[in-house]
N, C-alpha and C positions, 0 to 999 in steps of 0.2 A: 504493500500500500504506500509506504514512504517513497519507493521508487516512482510509482505512478504520480503521486502528488508533486514530487520534485520535477518530474519530466513535464507535467502540465504547467507548473509554475514557470519553468524555463521557457516553454513555448509562449506562455502569456507575456512574459517580460520581453522576449524577442519580438513578438507581434506588436506589442504596445510601443516599444522603442522605435521600431521601424515605421510604425504609423505616425508617431510624433515627428520623426525626422522628415519623412516624405510629405506629410501634411503641411509642415512648415514651409518646405520648398515650394509646394504648389500654391500656398496662400501668398507667398512673397513673389512668386514668379509670374511670368506672362501666361494668360489663360488661353486654352484652345489649341496650342501648338503640339508638335510631336512630343516634345519633352514633357509637357503637362500631362499628356495622355499616358506616356510610359510611367512617369512617377505616380500618376493616379492609379494605375493598375497595381503597382506595388503597394500603395496605400490601402487599396481595397482588400487585397488578400491578407495584408498584415492585420488589418482590423477584424477581418473574418476570423483569423487565428486567435487574436486577443479576445474577441467576444465569445467564441466557441469554448475556448479553454476556461474562460471565466464562468460560463454556465456549468461546466463539468465540475470545476473546483467548488462552486457554490453548493452543489449537491453533496459533495464529499464532506464539506465543512458545515453543511446545513445553514448556509448563510442566505436567507431569502432576499436581502437587499442586494447582494452581489448578483444573485440570479436575475433580479429585475433590471439591474444596470446592464447585465449581459444582453438581455432582450432589447433594451433601449439602444445599445450600441449596434447590435446586428440589424435592428429595424432601420436605423438611419443609414447604415452603409449599404445594405442590400436594396432598400427602396431608392436611395440616391443613385445607385448604379442602374436600377431598372428604369428610372425616369429618363436616362439617356436614350433609351430605346424609343420613347415617345416624342421627345423634343417638342416640336410645334404641331405635331399631328394629333388631332383629337382622339381620345381613348374610345375604343369600341370593342364589342365582343366580351368574352369571358376573361376575367383577370383573377384567377384563383390564387396565385401567389400573392398578388398585391392586396387582395381582400383579406387573406389569411394574416399577412403581416399587420395590416390595419387593425384587425380584430384582436390580435395578441397585444398590440400597443395600447388599444383601448382598455383592455382588462388590466394591463400593467399600470397604465396611467391612473385608473380608478383606485387600484390597490395602493399606489404611491400616495395619492391624495388622502385616502382614508388613513394610512399609516402616519402621514404627516399631521393630520388633525388630531389623531390619538396621542402622538408624541407631544404636541403643543399643549394638549389638555393636561398632560402629566408634567408640564413645565420643562419639557426637553426641547431646547431650541434647534436641535438637529432635525426636528420636524420640518423646519423651513426648507431643508435640502429635499426631503421627500416631496413637499408641496411644489417646490420649484420644478423639479423634474417631472412630476405628475402633470402639472398644468402645461408644460411645454409639450409633453407627449400627447395630450388631448388636443392641443392646438394643431399639431402635425396630423393627427387623425382627421380633424375637421378639414384641413387642407387637402388630404387625400380624398375625402368624400367629395369635395368641390371639384377636384381634378377628375375623378372617376366619373362624375355625372355631367361633365361638360360645362361646368359653370366657371371655369377659370379662363384667364387670358391666353392669347396665342402662344406665348413663350413660357408657359407654365412648366414644361418639362425641364428646360435648362435652369430655370429659376429654382425649382424644387431640388434639382441635382446640386446646385451651388449651396443651398441652405442645408441639405441633409449631410453632405460631405463635410461642410464646415462644422456642423453639429457633431459628427463623429470625431473630428479633430479636437473639438472642445472636450469630448469624453476622454480622449487620450491624454490631453494636457492636464485635465483634472486628476486623472489617475496618477500621473507623474508627480503632481504637487502633493497629493495626499500621501503617497508612499514616501516621499522625501520630506514630509513636514517636520520630522524630527531634527532635521539639520537647520531649521529656522528657529529664531528666538521663541522661547516659550510664551512670551507675552502675546503672540499672534494667535487669535482664536482659531481653533481647528476648523470651524464651520467656514472660515474665510477661504481655505484651500479648496473646499468643495464648490463654492459659489463664484469665486473671483473670475475664472475663465468664462463662465456664462455671462456674468455682468459685463465683462469687457467686450466679448465678441458678439453678443446679441445686437447691440447698436450697429456694429460693423456689418453684420449680415443684412440688416435692414437697409443700410446705406448702399451696399453692393447690389442688393435686389432692386432698389429704386433706380440706381444708375443703369442697370441692365434693361429694366422695363422701359425706361426713357429712350434708350438706344433702339430698342425694338420698335417703339412707337414712331421714332424719327424715321427709321427705315421704311415703315409702312406708309408714312405720309409722303415719302419721296418716290414711291412706286406708282 
């Protein structure tokens, strides 16, 4: 059992580290080129490895929170990759994988929110972490529903891809900060390591999304 746990932990660290590095490169680099796509593939498989190993480890250690975070990470990275297939083409027909991911995220989001409210009721501020992730999860589910039912704009595929992959990078950065929190001054509240990447990058995601949407609208107006 120790060998299995150590092997899974090693794979989780490798996947998370590679995801953090490649995610940083793609966030800082030019979008859409060959380099971006190649690095993006490495990021995708790295995060799949990190998320899958987290799910297995969570069952071995009976850590329900880690299990839900694993689902959260896999949902973002897989749905983000799938949205590249759709791009600006309206969704049609059966989408079994997409709806399955959406359903799992809905359940996870509801459980996270319930856990957060319960924790806050017991005066545990870590409940804010549960609430934050749960609300973000449900907002993404709502976005999926609008996309799947044809109620989104023309460029929803690439926009959602950008948002989901950045979200997966946030998960990787958050894990890095939490694991290495012991190297920071003790005066820094532990909850800060869980929420800081989300607080910093969420406005950036909104800014990048608006910028891309405006670019698409400009292209439409010139056609």
